[in-house]
N, C-alpha and C positions, 0 to 999 in steps of 0.2 A: 181678517188680517187688518192690522192697524195701518194708518196712513204712513207712519214712520217706517214700517216694514216694507210697504209698497214702494216708498221713495228709495229705500236702501236697495231693494231688488232691481228697481229701474236704473239706479246709479251703476250697479254692476253691469247690467246689460248695455247701458249707454257707453261706459268706459271701454268695454270690449269692442264694441262696434266702431267707436271713434278711432281707437288705436289701430284697428285693422285697416282703416281707410285713409291713413296718412300716406300720401304719395312720396316718392323720392324727392320731389320738389317742395316738400313740407307744406302741402296743401291738402285740403279735404274738400271733396265734392259734396256739397250740402245735400243734394238729392239722394246720393247713396246712403248717407247716414239716416235721413228721414224715411227712406224706403225700407231700410233694414230694421228700423224701429217700428215699422208698419204704420206710419202716419200717412204714407202715400201708397197707393195700390201698385204692387210690384209688376203686375201684368201691364198696366197702362204705361209704366216707366220703361219697360224692357221690350214690349212687343212693337216691332217696326210698323205694323199695320195701324197702330194707334197714333192719333194726332199728337198726343202729349209726348210720346217718345221722340218724335221728330222735332217738336218744339224744344224739348229739353236738350237734345243733341245740338241744335242750332245755337242755344244760349249757354252751353256748358261752361265756357270760360267765365261768364259773368256770375256763375253760381259756385265758383271755387272760393274757399276762404283759407287764409293762411293759418297754419298751426305748426309750430316747431316740432312738436312731438306727439300731439294728440293726448298729452297728459292733462290732468285736471289741476295741476299745481303750477305755481309760478306766475309772476306778473305778465309774462309774455303770452300766457294762455287764457287771456280774458275771453277770447272767442269761444273756447271750449266750455268755459264756465257759463257764459251767457247763453249758449245754445242749450245747455242742460237746464238752465232756469226757464227758458222759453218752452222746452219740451215738457217740463213739469207743469208749467202754466197751462199749456194746451190740455193737459189731463186734469187740470184744476187741483193739482197737488200743492199744498201750502208748505213751502220750504221754510225752515228756520234760517234766516239769512242775517249775517252780521258783518260788520267791517267794510261795507261798500256803500257808496252813495246811492240814494234812492233814484230810480229812473224818473225823470220829469214826466208828469201826466200829459202835458201838452205835446212833448216830444213823442211819446208813445202814440197818442191819438193822431198826430200828423203822419207817422209812419203807417198806421193802420188805415187812415183815411185814403191812402194811395191805392188801396185795394178796391177795384171796381167790381162789386158784387152784382151789378146789373148787366154785366156782359153776357151775351147770348151763348158764348162758348165757355164751358166750365174749365177747359184747359187754360184759358187766359186768366181766369180768376185764380187758379192754382199758381200760375206763374207770378201773378201779383203778390200772392201770399208768400211764395218763396223769396221774392225780392224783398218783401217786408221783413221776413225773418233774417235774411242776410243783413239788412240795414240795422236791425235790432241787436244782432250778435256782434257786429263789427265795431264795437265800442269798448271803452274801458269798462271793467267789471262794475256791475251795479246790482242793487237789490230791487225786488218787486214787492209792492204792497199787496195785501189780500185782494183789494179792489182791482188792482192792475192784473193780478192773476185771473180773477173772474172775467175781466174784460177780454183778455187774450183767449181764454177758454171759449168764450162766446163767439169771438171773431174767427176762430179756427176750429169750429165745431166739426167740420168735415174731416179734419185730421184726427180729432179725438174719436169720432165714430169709426173711422177706418181702423184705427188701432184697437178699439174696443171690440169691433166685430171679429178681427183676427184673433185676439186673445180669447174671446168667448169660444170661437171654433177650436182653438188650440186646447183649451181646458176641457171642452166636450170630448175631443179625441182622446185626451189623457184618461178621462173617466171611463171611456168605453174599453180601453185596454186592460 
């Protein structure tokens, strides 16, 4: 399958999930979207016995982002556009982007530098990553260079691996049927 086809299929999946998750207050809980896209382990997010679940519940308000409709069009939906670009970058998918300002390399690095990968607790690393994503998407629409996409992919490798493992298992199940 070509990269363009992969992006198109992911776009359909992404739009459906985002639209489903817009609340009556015109907000989206970032964790729900990332979990339903399989970037985050759904068991760790939803199992009350897991530390991550409790940590996310405690910080839920800070991980809400505004979205009028969950649509991918219009000036007011830059958050939805930027989240799609970040999700593609996590997967190392090179979008053909036009009409937007390039995200400043120093700004991207300053956001990513806020992630403490040396933390003993992986849940805290994930929280840092979620806060970084929130900071990256909560801006006017921008484009990403191929180098920035590769940098994001490298820094969010755990998100990429989680989705890849899920999709591999899903495809294996489809082949068995």
